[in-house]
BAPA-682168 format. One line per field, with one value per residue (C-alpha): y, z, x. Coordinates in nm, 2 decimals, padded with zeros to 4 digits. Each point is the difference from the previous one (the first is absolute). Layout:
% residues N
py: c(Y|...)
pz: c(Z|...)
px: c(X|...)
% end
This chain:
% residues 154
py: c(00.41|00.37|00.10|00.27|-00.19|-00.28|00.23|00.11|-00.32|-00.10|00.32|-00.07|-00.34|00.10|00.15|-00.29|-00.07|-00.35|-00.24|-00.31|-00.32|-00.22|-00.24|00.20|-00.01|-00.35|-00.05|00.24|-00.23|-00.34|00.16|00.16|-00.14|00.12|00.25|00.08|00.06|00.18|00.31|00.01|00.10|00.25|00.17|00.29|-00.14|00.16|-00.18|-00.35|00.04|00.10|-00.27|-00.27|00.20|-00.10|-00.36|-00.05|00.20|-00.21|-00.34|00.08|00.08|-00.33|-00.20|-00.33|00.24|-00.12|00.12|00.21|00.18|00.02|00.10|00.26|00.14|00.08|00.15|00.21|00.33|-00.13|00.22|00.31|-00.08|00.18|00.34|00.06|00.22|00.06|00.00|00.38|-00.02|-00.31|00.21|00.28|-00.23|-00.21|00.39|00.12|-00.27|-00.14|00.33|-00.06|-00.29|-00.10|00.02|-00.18|-00.27|00.01|-00.05|-00.29|-00.17|-00.30|-00.10|00.13|-00.28|-00.26|00.07|-00.01|-00.34|-00.19|00.13|-00.21|-00.28|00.02|-00.25|00.17|00.07|00.18|00.26|-00.01|00.10|00.24|00.12|00.01|-00.02|-00.31|-00.01|-00.04|-00.35|-00.16|-00.21|-00.04|00.27|00.20|-00.04|00.04|00.33|00.09|-00.10|00.11|00.37|-00.04|-00.09|00.30|00.24|00.14)
pz: c(00.01|00.04|-00.02|-00.28|-00.21|-00.02|-00.11|-00.30|-00.12|00.01|-00.15|-00.28|-00.01|-00.07|-00.29|-00.19|-00.17|-00.18|00.08|00.18|-00.24|-00.03|00.14|00.31|-00.03|-00.02|00.32|00.18|-00.10|00.09|00.37|00.10|00.00|-00.20|00.24|00.13|-00.43|-00.01|00.26|-00.13|-00.30|00.14|00.10|-00.17|-00.28|00.21|00.32|-00.25|-00.10|00.35|00.07|-00.19|00.09|00.33|-00.06|-00.19|00.28|00.31|-00.24|00.02|00.36|00.10|-00.31|00.16|00.15|00.03|-00.27|00.26|00.07|-00.36|-00.06|00.24|-00.13|-00.32|00.16|00.28|-00.15|-00.12|00.30|-00.21|-00.25|00.24|00.04|-00.37|00.02|-00.31|00.05|00.08|00.21|00.20|00.01|00.18|00.26|00.09|00.10|00.16|00.15|00.06|-00.09|-00.14|-00.07|-00.31|00.14|00.32|-00.21|-00.19|00.32|00.13|-00.33|00.19|00.22|-00.23|-00.26|00.27|00.05|-00.41|00.01|00.36|-00.23|-00.27|00.18|-00.06|00.21|00.35|-00.03|-00.31|00.17|00.32|-00.19|-00.20|00.32|00.09|00.38|00.05|00.32|00.02|00.20|-00.28|-00.12|-00.38|-00.05|00.16|-00.27|-00.27|00.13|00.01|-00.32|-00.14|00.12|-00.16|-00.30|-00.02|00.12|-00.39)
px: c(01.87|-00.01|-00.37|00.05|00.28|-00.37|-00.20|00.23|00.08|-00.37|-00.07|00.22|-00.08|-00.39|00.13|00.05|-00.37|00.09|-00.21|00.10|00.08|-00.23|00.26|00.00|-00.36|-00.05|00.26|-00.24|-00.31|00.17|00.10|-00.33|-00.36|-00.24|-00.14|00.29|00.12|-00.33|00.07|00.41|-00.15|-00.18|00.36|00.13|00.29|00.25|-00.10|00.01|00.31|00.08|-00.08|00.13|00.36|-00.09|-00.11|00.35|00.20|-00.20|00.06|00.37|00.00|-00.22|00.05|-00.23|-00.27|-00.35|-00.25|-00.18|00.32|00.08|-00.40|00.04|00.33|-00.23|-00.31|00.18|-00.12|-00.33|-00.20|00.12|-00.24|-00.27|00.19|00.01|00.27|00.25|00.35|00.07|-00.29|00.18|00.31|-00.23|-00.13|00.32|00.15|-00.35|-00.09|-00.36|-00.24|-00.32|-00.16|00.19|00.34|-00.13|-00.07|00.35|00.16|-00.24|00.07|00.11|-00.24|-00.23|00.14|00.00|-00.40|-00.05|00.18|-00.13|-00.35|00.07|00.11|00.38|00.24|00.06|00.34|-00.04|-00.25|00.28|00.26|-00.17|-00.09|00.33|-00.11|00.26|00.16|00.40|00.00|-00.31|00.22|00.00|-00.23|00.23|00.30|-00.25|-00.12|00.38|00.10|-00.37|00.13|00.30|-00.11|-00.21|00.25|00.10)
% end
C-alpha cells in the first residue's frame, strides 16, 4: 500500500479513543503468555487496537496458524514502546527517517520488539516473525510473514 495512504489511515484510526472491549482484551489474554500480555499492555491504546485488527486480518488469511504466529500478529509493533512517540511524531519519523535516537528507535521497532520478546522467553517463532527477518525460502515462516505483512497493511 502507498506509504502516505497507510499513514493517513493509521492517523485517522488513532483519533478513535474508545477503549478495547473486555471481549477483545480477554481474547488477547488467552492468546499471549502472561509476560507477553504484560509488555503488550505497555503499548499505546492506538497500537493495542491496531494489533487486535491485525490479528483478526491475519487469522482470516491463515485460519490454522500456529499459536506463535498468532502471538506475533498481536506483538508485531511492541518495539514501538521504546521510542515513546505520539501520533504526530510517528508521522514525522516516517517522513524524515531515522534522525535522532527516538526516531531511530521507532524505525528499528521490529528488531527491538523481537529482542524484548526474547528477553521474556517468548517462542522463537514469535520472535522471528516480529523481527521481520524471514527469508523467502523458510517454508511456513515465509507464508506467515507474508500474511502478517498483508494483515498489517491497513
